[in-house]
Every structure is written in structure tokens, then in C-alpha cells.
N, C-alpha and C positions, 0 to 999 in steps of 0.2 A: 282214725285214720288206718290205713289198711298194713300189712307187715310189710315190713323194707327189708328185713337182715336174712332172715331164713327163708330156706327152701319150701318149706310149708305156707309161706307166704307170697311173696313174691316170685335152645330151645331148638326149638324146631325152625327148620328152614321154611321160609314163607312158599305158599303154593304156586305164586305167580311174581312178576317183575312190573311195578306200575313204570308207564312210561316217563322215560325223566329222571328218575328215582337214583339210577345208577351213576350218574356222574358226581365229579370231585370236587365242583366247583362250590366255596362257600356259600353261605346262606345268603341272599338278597339284606341289603341293610334299610333300615328306614328309620326315621325319628321317632325316639321315645314321646316327642310332644314337639309343639311349637317352639323354635329355636330360642325365641325371649324367653320360652320359661326355663327349659333346660339348665339344671344345675342352679336355680334360684335359690334362696332361703326366705322362709317363713316360719314362725312360730305356728304348731308345737312340731313341726317335721325337722327340726335341726340340721336343716342344710339339704335335705330330702327333696326330692320333684315330686313324691309320691302322695297321695291322697291321705288323710289322716279320717277315720269314722269316728265323728264325737258323738257316736250313739253307741257304740260297741259293746259288747259285752264288758270289758275292760274299763271302758268308761262310764258304764252304769255302776261298776262294782265300787270306782273310786267314789262315786258318789254315795252309794251307798255307805262305805267304810266313814266318809266324811261326816254324815248324818249322824252316825253311831259313835263319831267321836274317835274312831281308830285312825287317827289323823297320822301317825307312822306308814300303817298297812296301806294308805291311801297316797301318800306321796312315793313308797315303793313302788306300787301298781302303778303310777302315772309312767314308769318306766317301761310299760306296755302300753297304755292308753293313750299317750302322746306320740305315739309312734305308728306308722303306717303298717298296716297288715293286709292281705290278699282276703278279697271275698271270694265265698265259696256259694255261688248262687244254687239255691235248691229247689226241689219241686219240678213237676212236667213243664211249668214255664219259666225258664230262667231270667226272662227279661222284667218283670216287677223289681227285682232286687237289682237288677244291672242296671235300669234308667235312674234308681234313685240314687245310687253308687255315682254314675255319671253325671248326675244334676250335682250333687256335694262338692265332686269333685271340680267342675266347669265353676263351683263360685270361687274356689280358691285357687284356680289356674293351676291345678295338680293332673298328674297323671293315675288313672286308677289301675289296679292290679286287680287281676279276677283269675280264678281257677277254672277249668273246664273238665268236671269230672261227673260224668254219665254216661260213659263206655257202656254197651252191654255187655254183661256178666261180669262187672265191675267187682275186684277185689275176691274171685274165686268162690264168693259167697261165706267169707269170712268176715271181719266185725265190722267193714266198711260195704256190705254187700248191698247190691241195687244196679241201679242205670237204667236205662232206656231199655223197653219190653224187646226190642229188636233194631234192626239197621236202619229202617224207614224213620221209626221214631225217633231216632238218633241224629238222622239227616235234619229233621224238623227242628230239633232242641238246639243244635246247633245253628242252624239260621236263626230262630228268635234269639240265640246268644249274641250273635254277630249284628243282626239288626238292630238289638237294645243299645248297642255301643253306638253307632252311627260313626259319626267322624270325631268321636271324642278322642283324645290321646288315651291309649290304653297298652298294658301288658298282659298277656293271655298266657298262662302255664296250661299246656294241653295234657291231661289225662294221667295224672301222677299215676304211675305202676304200670300204667296199661302194656308198654313195651316188653320191659323185665319181667312181669308175670305170663309172657310169650315164653323167652328164655329162659324161667327158671322150670317152666313143664307144669307150672299153677294153673294156668288157663288152657281148658282142652283142647288137642290139636284142631278139632272139626271147627272151631270159631277164630283159628288164626288168618287166614286169609281175610275173613272179612274184616277182622280187628285192623290189618294194616290198610286195608283201602277206606276203611270208614274215619282212622286219623289223618289219612292224605286228603280226602276229600273236606274234612274240617278244616286242616291248615289252609287249604284254597278258600274255603269258605270266609273264614277269618280274616284271610290276607285281602279281600276284597274290601273290608275299611280302610279308608285312608291313613289312619294313623294308628292302627294297631300292629303293636308287634307280638309274636306265637314264636312262643319257645316249646317244644316237645320234649316230654318229662323221660330221664335216661336214668333213674334209679339214685341208687350210690355206690360207692367203692365198696362198702363193704357186704353188697348184694352181687351185682354182677362184676366179679372182681378184677375180670379181664378185659380193659375197654374195646379190644379188636370183635369181641362178640355182639356190640351193640350196634358195631358199623352199618352192615346191611339192612338188620331189620329197622333203624333209625331211617334209612335210605328210602327203604320200603314205605315207611310212615312218612315219606313227603319233607324229611328236615332240609334237603335242598332246597325247598321253597319257602322255608318258616326262617326264623330269624337266629335260630339256634337251637340249643338243648337246654333244661333244666338238671339241676343236679340237688339230690341230698333233701329233698322233700319230706316234711316231718322226719328226718333223721337227725342223726348227732356228730356226724363224723365231721374231724377239723377243717379248718378253712387251709391248712397246707395240705391236706390229705386229698381234700375237693380238688384243690387247684392243680397239684399233680395229674389227678386222675383227668381231670377236665382239660387238663392242656394236651395229654396224650391221645385223648378220644379228638377233642379239635383236629390235630394234626391228622389224624386217619379220616377225616370229613373236611378236609381241603382248608381248612382255615375258620370252621364255625365258630362262633360266638355262644357263651353260655352264662348261665345266671346261677345263683348259688341260695339255697334256701339257708340262712342264719340263725331262724327265731330260735334254736333252743341248742345250740352247738356251741355256747361258749366254754362249757367243761369238758366238752368232747364228748364219746359214747361211753355208755355203762360199762364197766370192765368185766370180762368174761363172756362166755360163749353161752350162759344160758339159755333158756327157752323165753323168748319175749322179752330180750334184752331192749329193744325197740319200743315197748309198748308200757307207757307213763313209766321209764326208768328214775329212780328217785337220784337226787342230788346234782342235776342238771341245772344248766343257768342259760340265761339270753346270752345270742353273740352279738356280731357286729349289727347295730342299728342300722336300718337300709338305706342306701343311697348308691347312687350310680357312679361315684367318687371311688374306685375299687383300685386304681393304681396300676390295672393290668388291661393291655388293649384287647383280652380276649373275653374276660369276664364284663358284661355289661351291668350288672348289678350285683346287690348283696341285697336280698327280701327275704321278709317275714311271711313265708308263702304258708306255713302250716301257722296258723291261729294259738300262739304260744298260751296256753292255758285250756284249750279246748283237750278232751281227752283223747287216746287213742284205742281206748275201748275198756269194756270190763275186764283189766288187770290190775293188780294193786290197788282194789278199792277204787277204781274210777268210775265213772257212770257210762253211759253209751258212745260210742265213737264218736267224735264231733260236738259233744256237749261241754259245756263252759264248765271250768272245775275251779273256783276261784282259789281255792288253797295250793293246788298246783301251779297256778299261774303266780301266786305268792312267793313261792319258793323260789321259782325262775327268778323273778324279779330281785327277789333277796339277796341270788347269790352272783345275781350281773357285774362284772367287773366296772361297768359305767358308773 
């Protein structure tokens, strides 16, 4: 994943104002899924309404450990394998990955959690560089993404880092206006799906420290027509820190709701302010398991958006960004409080 807490990773004012983006009304609300499903409990989700992929990297690793007789390691890694983790559809066409997830979720009567991560000039050319080649390609990609969801219940985290990277100056100024336009259009396209909830990414409290700086950019990006914003994606800030930050930002956005990535924040951030504290930091732990029972009216869900066990990039001996790293996954699971 991309850089989250340093200025080299993750602004400037937008060159235009999209119609309707300047309002202060909170985002429209829509159900996570069919009312009869919301909050139901079935193994192995542990009370979560979200889908668990039975063939995830973690699940396959558990089976491998079991075959090798590593029963204790397999038991620990089930703390990841048996819980819902977001899907990150890849490639020029995201539809095949999404359709497969939607089919699995439908069979279990669950909500699928997805990340749309393909904005042009993604990650400023850093560890997770890539994305669509231009705006038209991105519009086609989003349309395929949304169409593949169909009428299934889904949560979509829209473009981690895209807004914060504009604010911290990492994304060159000539791309800012187009980025806001593309994000706004993506919100509208995804919201055409009847049971899809959309959350625009807003970084984390250690990156853009003043929530007030995010207000206008999020409005330009269409947050008023989304279901809210996401925080702490692929980062390690504590629940209390994120909750306080999100509550302040929500207030400035007229009561917008938000979701929190708790995939790796069980022990909080790595101590100190050294280079790449965000990248495969040692000694971290799984956080609160995914749930929509947050106890806070503004927080719609705690989710594992970053796939715990996927590398942040080639630092501290890790493989390429987004690559499964079983040793790191096992450490996260071993240190989990649950």
C-alpha cells in the first residue's frame, strides 16, 4: 500500500467547484443490506454482516500450515482467515473479481466490502504506483466496477489516499481538478447501485492532522452524495485517536458518517517519527474485528480494509506492495488481543 503518514507520500485548492458540493447536509443514508440480514450472526463472521472469503490468502495459508502439521500457527492465522477482509479488485477490468465476491456473499447472505483503487497517477509513483492511464479509462473502470456489483449489498471504499495526496502536495497540481472531478463522478456512478454504500477516503489523523483541511476537498470530491468517509486505511492509529478526528471532521461536514480500518491497529502506531513508520512496522497487531456494531452513531463500521498480511511495500524485508506475506500476517495474529 501507499505512504500514509509522511509528506513524501501521502494542498492545494481545487480549480473549480462542483455543483452541489458546497452544501453542509450530511450524506444520504442507505442500508448496508436487506434489513433482515443486518446484524445477523453466522460462523465464521462472529456477528459481522460482512462476507468472509473462504479462499483468501489467509485461508489458503491456514490449510498449508495444517497440512504441514503447524497446528498452532494455523490456529492463530484463523484470526484473519475467519474474518471478513475487503477485496481490492485489480487489473484493467475489475468485474471478474467483483462478480466472484458478489456470488460468494450472496450465497452467505452477506455484504461484500470492496476497495476502488485505480485513480490515475495513483500513489504519486511510489510503492503502489499505477492506476488508470487517463480519465476516460478510469470512468470505464468505475462503470465496470459498479455494474459488477449489481443490486448486491456492498460497501465501497473509494480511492484510498487520493484526496490526502492532493493536500500534502504529492500529487502534482495539474492533476488536482481532474482528480476531484473523477472522484465526484465515481461517487455518483457507484450510488446508482441500489444497495451500495460509498465512503470517500480521508487519510488518517497522523497524515492530515487538521481535519478542517479536508472539508472542502471532500466536498469537491462528492462526499455530500456519498455515505460518508473512511479513515485509517492501511494505517495504525488507535481507535480513540481516529474516533476523535473523525467526529471533528464529521461535525464540519454536517454530520457525515464514517468507517474505520482496524485491520492492524491493535497496538497503535509504531513509536517514533522515523522514515517509513507506516511501512511494514514491526510489533503491530490485529485490531477490532470487523463489525457494524460500533456503539457510536457516527461510525458505521469497523472494517479490515487493508488486508492484514499484505505487504506495504519493499521495506523491512517485505515483498512488493499488496503481496501476501505470511510471516507478517502471523505476527499480527499472534499479538492480537482477541
